[in-house]
N, C-alpha and C positions, 0 to 999 in steps of 0.2 A: 758776627763771624770773625771766626779766626783767623783766616788770611790778613784782612782788617786791623783787628785788634792785636795780636799779635806785633804791628807794627806801627802800635801806638807809644813803645817807649822812646823817646828822644835821646839822640846820641849826642856827647859832647865831646870837642875838641877843638883846639885853633887852626884858623886858615893857614893857607901851605905859606911859607917861607922861602925868599927866593936865596936866602941864604944858607938853609939847610935843609933843603927838599932831597937834597942824594942823600944825605946822613940818615934823614928821616925814611925815605922811603926804604934803603939797606937794612933800616934798623925793623921795617914794618915786616919787609918778608923775611928778613931773618927769623922775627918773632913768630908768622904764620907758620914757617919749616919746622922750627924746633921745640915750639911751645903749644900752638894751638889745636895739633893733631895727635893725640896719643895712640891714633890707628896707622898712620902713615907707615910704620916698616912694615905693619904685617898688611896693609894694601899693597905697597911696594914690590913686596915679596911675591903677591898672588899673580899666578901665571895669567899672561896676555889680557890685562886690562884694556877695555876697547880706546882705539883712536877715537876722537871726538870731532866731525867738522858742522860747524854752524856756517850755514851757507845764505848771507842776507841779503835780500834784494832793493834797491831801493825805489821806491815808489811803485812795484808791483803790484797788481791787482787782482783781486779776488780771484777773479776768472780767467788769468793770464795763461797760466798751464794749461797746457794738454788735457791733463788728467783731471782737471777742474772746469772742462766745458769750454777751452777756448780753440778756435781754427789756427792759431799760431803754433808753427811746429817747435815743438820743447822734447824731444826723445829721451834725451838724458835724465832731464827733471821726471818726466813721465817714467821712465825706467825707476827709479827711486820710491815711486809713488807703489808702482806695481810690485815691489818688493817689498814696500813696508805700509805705513798705514796713512791716511789724508783723512783731516780734521778739520771739521766747516765751522765750529763753534771757537774758533781761536782768535785771543784779542792782543793788539798792540797798543799804543798811543797814537792820536791824531798826528803826529808828526815825529818827523825823523829823530832828530837827538834826545828827546824824549824816553823815546822806544828804546834806543841805544844804551842811554844810562841805565834803563830798568833792566836791561839785557845783562849787563855786564855787574849789576850790582844787587840783583833781586831786591831792591826797595823802592817805592812809590817816588817818581819823581819830584814830588815837592818836599823831601825830606835829603834825595841823592845829590841835589843841585841842578837840577831841571825843572822845577818847578814853571818855568816858565824856557821857551829858547831864548838863546843868548840874544838874539838880533831881534827879539821883539819883548824883553823886559820892561815891565811896566814901571810908572815912576814909584809908587808906593811898592813895588817888590826890590828895588835895588838895595841891595846891603843885606836883606833878611837872609836868615839860615833858611838853606833849601833852595833858595835862587840866584845860587852864584853865575847860573849861565854855564859852568862846566862842572864836570864829574867831582864832585868836594870830597874831600879827605876824611870825612865822618863817615867813609863807607870802605868795606874791603870790596875787592873784584873778584870777578870769577876767574880770570887768569893768574891772579896773585894765589889764591885759595889752589887751583890745581897745579901752579907749578911748583908750591909748597908741598903738594902731595906726589910730585915725582914724575910731572909732564912735561913736557917739553910743550914751551908756548909759543904759536906765532899767529900773527894778525898781517893782513894783507887789504888796504881798500880804505873805506870812507871812515873817518874816526868821528870828527865832529863833537867833541867834549873836552876839549882845552888845548891852547898850542904853548902855554909855559912849559919849558922844563920838566918841572913837577909833576905837570898834566898828560905829556904825551903818552904814547903807547908803553916805550920801554920804562917810563918811570909807573906804569900802572900794572905791571907783572907780566907784558910780554917779551919772551927772551929774543926772539928776531921779529922784525915788522917792516914792511913798504907801506906808507900810509899816508893818504891826503888828510889833513888836519881840515880844511873847509868843507863847508856843507855839500858842497858841488863847483861845478868847475869844466873847464874844457879837458876831453878825455884825448886831446891831442898835445898838449902842454902845459903850459903853467897858468893861463890866460884865467883869470877871475873877471868878477862881475861889475865891481865899482869903482871908480876913480880912486878912492880912498884906500882902497885896498886890491890892487891892480893884479897881484901875483898871489895864486895857491900858495900854501905852505904844505911842503911833501917832508917827512921824516923816513931814513932807513937806518934800523939797528940804531935806534936813538940820536941820530945825527941828523940836521937838518940840511936839507939839500939845497945846492945850488942851481944846479939842471936836473933835468930828467934824462933818463938811456935815450940813445938817440934813434933808436926803432920803438920809442914809446907809443901806444894805444894803451888805454888804462884796462881795459877788462883781460887782454892779453897779458900785458905787462903783470898785473896781479897774480894772474895764474902762474907765469912764470915764475917768479919769486918764489911762490907759495910752494912749487914742486922742488926748487932749490935749497928751500929749509929740509922740506923734507927729507930731502936725499944728503944732506949734510951731516945729519944725525942718525942714519940708516945704522942700523947694526948695534946700536946700545944698549938694546933693551928696553928701552923709556917710553911709553905711548907718548901720544903728540894731541893737543888740543889747538884746532885751528879756525881762527875768525874770518872769516871769507866775506868781508864787507863791499861785495860790490857796489860802485857807482849805478850801473846800469840796474835798470832802464830811466833812471833820473834823466831830465833837461839838461842841457841841448842834446837832441837827438845826433850823437856824431858816430859815425860808422864807415869802416871802409866799405868802397863803392860795390865792391863786389855782394854785398850783405844787403843794399840799398832796394832791392830788385827783385825782391823773392814774392812779391804779393800785389805787382802791379796789375792796378784794375779793380783787385779784390775788393776794395772798399767803398768803390763810387757808391755801391747800394744805400750808404748811408748807417748811420750808428742804430736808427730802430730795430732796420732788418738784422742787423751784427748781434745786437742785444736780444734779441728776441732766439736768434737761432742758437746763443750760446746757453740761453737757458734752457731751450729744449733739450740739449746734451747734458747740462746739469742734472734735467729731470731722468735723463735716460741712464745716466752715470750713478744716479743716486746718491749726489752730491745734494741735490734742495729736491722737496717732497714732492709731488704730484700735486698740482693744483697751485702752487707758487706764482702770486702775481708779479710783473716787475715793477719796481717803483716808477712814480711819475718822472717822465721827461723833465728836466729840470726847466721853469717855465721859460726862460729866456735864450734856450736853445731854438732855433727853430726844429722844424719837420723836415726832414733832410728831401722829401718827395718833393717840395716845394722850391727846392735851390733849383739853379741851372745848372746844367750837367758838367759844365767847366767849373761851378763852385764847388758840385760835390768833389769831382776828381781832385781839384786841389787840396781839399781838407781831407781827402781821403790818402793821399799821399804822406799827409802826417801820420795816419795811423799806420801806412807800409813802412814807414822808418821807425816806428814806435814795435811795429812787430819783427824789424831787422836785427834792431836792439835786443830784445827776448830772445831770437834765436842764435844770435851773436854769442849773448851771455851763456846760452843751455849749450853752444859747440864748446865753448875754455870750462864750463862745468864738467863736461863730457872728457876732456883733454883731462884735468884733473882725477876723474873717476878710472880711465883708463890706466892712468901713470897708476893709482894704486893698488889696481887689478894687477899690475905688470910685475909690481916691486911684493906681491903677496900682504896687501894690506889693507885691501878692500873689506875681504870679509868679515873683518875684526873692527870694522869702522862705523861708527854711530854718524848719519847726518842728518840733521835739523835744518829747515827748508822752509824759508817762509818770506815775506814783505813787511818792510819796517812801519806802514803805515796803509791808509788809503792810496787809491791813482791819484796823481797831481792835475786838479783840472782847474786851479789858478795860472794865470799869466804872469809868471814869476819873473818875465824878461821886464813885461812891460812894469811890473811892482819895482823893480831895482832901476829901470833906467830914467823914470819920471817921466817929466814934461821937458819938452824945447826949452832951449836957455842955462838948462842947469848943468852942472859939471857931468853927472852921470849918465845923461843924454845923450851928451859930446861923447863921453866914454865909450858908450854903447855905442855907437856911429861910427867911432872910426876902430875899436876891436873887434866887434861882432856886426860886421860890415856885409858878408857874405849873404845877402837875403833872397837871391835870385833861387828858385826851387831846382835848377840843375844844380846848386850847390849846394843845398841842404844835405849835411852830413859831414863836409868839409869844414877842418879850421877857420875859425871867424864865423859861420853860420850858427844861428840859434834857431831851434824849431822846437816847439812845445805841441802838444795835439789839442790842449782844451778841453771846457767841460762835458761837450758831445762825447767824446771816444773815453774820458776819465770815467763816465756814467756804465761805457760798454766793458772797461776794465776791472768792474766792480758790480757785474750785474751778480744778482738781480736786485742788489742793494741801493738804498738811498743817498745821494751825494759821495763825495769823496774826501782826499787828503785835509788836514785843517778842523773837521767837523766832527762833534761824535756822534751824527747819524753813523748807521751800521756802515755805509761806505766809507768811514773815516777811520774805523777801528778794528773793524774783522776783514782777517787774513785767512789766506788758504796757507796748510799747513802739512807737511809731508816730514814725518819720522822714519828712518829704516835702520836697520841694522840689528847687530846680535842681542840688543837688549829688548826689541819687540818681539812679543810674543804670540801677538794678535796673526790671524790670516792674512798672508802675504796680499796686497791690493786691497784691503778692507776699508771701510770707511766709518771713520767714529764722529758721534756729534756731543761728545761731552765740552762744559764750558770751561774754555783752557786760556790760560795769559802768558803774556812773555816773560813775567816775574816766578813763573815755575819753573824756568829754564835752569835758574841755577841752584835751588834744591834738589833738582832732578839730576843732575851732573854733579853735584858734591857726592850723591848717592853713587853716582855710577864709578864715579873715583876711588872709591870706599873711604870718603874723608867726611869732616863736618863741618858745621858754620859755627865760626868762634863768637864767644859773648865778647870780647874786649879785644881793641888793638890799641897797644902801645899806652896800657892803662886809661884808655877811655871805652866807653861801654858802645858797641856796636847796635844800630837798629836792628831788630829782629827781621827775618826774611819775612816778606808778604805773601810769598805764592807759595805753592804747593807742589810735591813731589809726583810725577807723572809714572813713577815706580807702578804701583798697583792697576792704574789704567795701561798700560803697554804691556804687562805681563796676561791681561785679560781679566782679573780680578773684579775689577769695578771700570762702570763706564766711563766716570767724570772723575776729576780727583774733587771735584767739588761737591757737596750735599745742596739741597733746596735752600738751606738757610745761608749758605755764605753769598757773599755778593762781590760785585768788582764796580771800582768807580774810578774815574777819568774828570778831567778840568784842563783846559790849557787855552789861552788866549780868553779866559772868560766864559767859552762854550763847556759844559757840564753834564755829565750823565753817571746814572748808578744803573746796573743790571742784578737781578736777584731771580733766579732761575728763570722762567718764560719773560718776566715782567722787565720793563725798561722804562725809566726815567729820564728825560733830557732836557736841557735848556739851551739853546742857541740865539747868538743874535739875527734880529731881524736882516734881513727877510728870508733865509735859508732856514732860522726857525720862528717862531712868535714871541721871542724875547720874554716867555713864561713857561712854566713847565708844562711837557707833554708827557702822555704815558702812552704806552707800546704792549700789548700780547706779540712777542717775537715766536711764540709757537703756530698760530695763525696768520700772523702778519709781519713776516721778515721785511720787507718791503717797507714799511713804517707808513702806511699810508691812511690809517684810521687810529687817529688822536682818542684815546679814552678817559682823558682826563677829568671833562667833566661827568660822565656816565659812570666812573670808578672811583668818586670819592675818598672812600674807604681804603681803596688801592694808593692812590696819590700821596694818603697823608702817610700812610706805612712807610711807600718809599720816601717820601720827603724825611722821614726821621733818620731811614739808613745813609742820604746824602748828609744830613746833619753830622752823622755818626762818624763819614769819609773826611768830611771838613775836618773835625775835631782830631781827630786820631792821626792825621797825615801833614799839620800845619797849612792846609789850603788857603792862600790870598788870592782871591779874587780882583784880577787886575784892574786899575782905574783906565786904562787906554788898553785897545785891543787892535788887532791889525783888522779887524773887521769894522771899523766903527763908524765907515762910513759907507759901506756896501749900499745899504737902503738906498741912500741918494744917487748910486751910481748905478743900480739895475733898474729893468722897469717893475712898477708895482705886478706883485707875485699873483699871479691868477690860478685855477685848476688846471689839469693837462687832461680835456678832453677830447679823443681823436674824433676828427673831421669838423672839429669846432675852430673859428666859425664856418659854417657851409659854403659861406660866398665861394673863399678859392679854392675850396673842392668840388666845384659843381663842373663837370664836364661838359664839351659839347654837346647840346641835342642834336641827336640825328634820328628825323622822321624816318618812318618804315616806308620800305623801298617801293611799295604799292601805292603811296600817295603824293612820290615825288614829281613835281611838272615844272617845265618850263614857264615863264611868263607869257599869256597870250596877246599877240598881236593887236 
């Protein structure tokens, strides 16, 4: 496949040096601007190149926007969908920093530095090229190349790609930024998750912040800052690229009080009912084909109708908060859209909207806090002590909604973030703006990948990708431009011969056409290869590995090609290595089984009822 084989050339170059990082960055930016792009002058002189806004939602699920079947009210995101195109076969990576690294480099994670998340780098991956745990200096970044092509480059929100001076947004091509460098944290202040790292790290325009603005709330402040960046350079004739990397709706679910009670009682019906309603709307909208089945409910998640009403209400409140997070984010996205309309830039702006991975079903807080008697358990008890449901959303509270609601967010797919089932890697995508020539509000089912964004936007900017940087060869881009697809010339940027590959935490997968091969740790997987036909089984319910050994062998060949082309080092340790011991044994999800607990009270016919005889 071209998209993999093109990525098989290994780049060379040294590691970042703390003594020479600034000189190196300035040299790189200067090289990009003056040497790599012979067409820059022509592109810069062409009238009205479009602005570009990438809106990346953190842990947003496939089915969380109204335009993708949700009951959550997202009118501003839906308005972008109604004017643009929705895509149903768009893929990211299973977790956040690998997706962000691929988005900004156009290169596979195992080559750009995020072969594994920094937080979970395995012992045998430490020190290996491509596993640095940050966006390495062997790649060029999208903002660097767009800035060299004459764009203003702005970033707000979550970075998660390195904290050292040579790794922060200002050093990787962003002209202006207001960024959270960590992977998550409080929305209200600098409180972080562990005793070893109690404070989140922020930068603004390349300087590390000692405190946050007095009225700080993450989603609002990111929007305020971006609007300020845009206004500061209005009128100079240059287009802008804005990377809007929202924290929302990542846990903890922090939000202002007036956003917390907009769905009171709505989710008391339980996750099965909401998931079924979402799938029904997806079929009606054309997001999913008629006859699509829901993935099995996770075997360790209870049937909600068996829970006491109070338990359902308490768990439903968590989903109410999540819905509030989504709606609050949509509101602030609406503020940005309205501002662009007010200044006359909306019609000339491309919007690309998606989530960075599947919805979060793992209890991240429990993972971080650990067990009683440990440092982090004590830290959590002190810093995240607001546990009463009435305080959920306040500073010091920590709420995530769990696997049951994560499956709702990923309707109709199997599993969620961290895994390579469709629920971990398939995301809703909206593209709108002047480059889209397809019918407004249409839906496309072509197979697409986050790596495609780099070549697409370089094409939009009228520039190209350099072969070298500072005398070192750059790895070729792995993605494919969406240009022909957005103009309606083709239905997909990929042919049936092309394939995509994934590996994070040891979980691995390949997709080619309708076929998907996956390997996952037990008990989410079988600890062996599984084979699915996604055209007939998007929920991955029927493993065809035994039935189709020919296809299994063919797909394994693609996996081996992917490993060799992208320097994949399977980890010696995984964050999921003890999961099989902690969860109940996996059993099938058959509705109504066992019958005993579903049997209702027998009621005799009225005419046969009598009191006892005296």
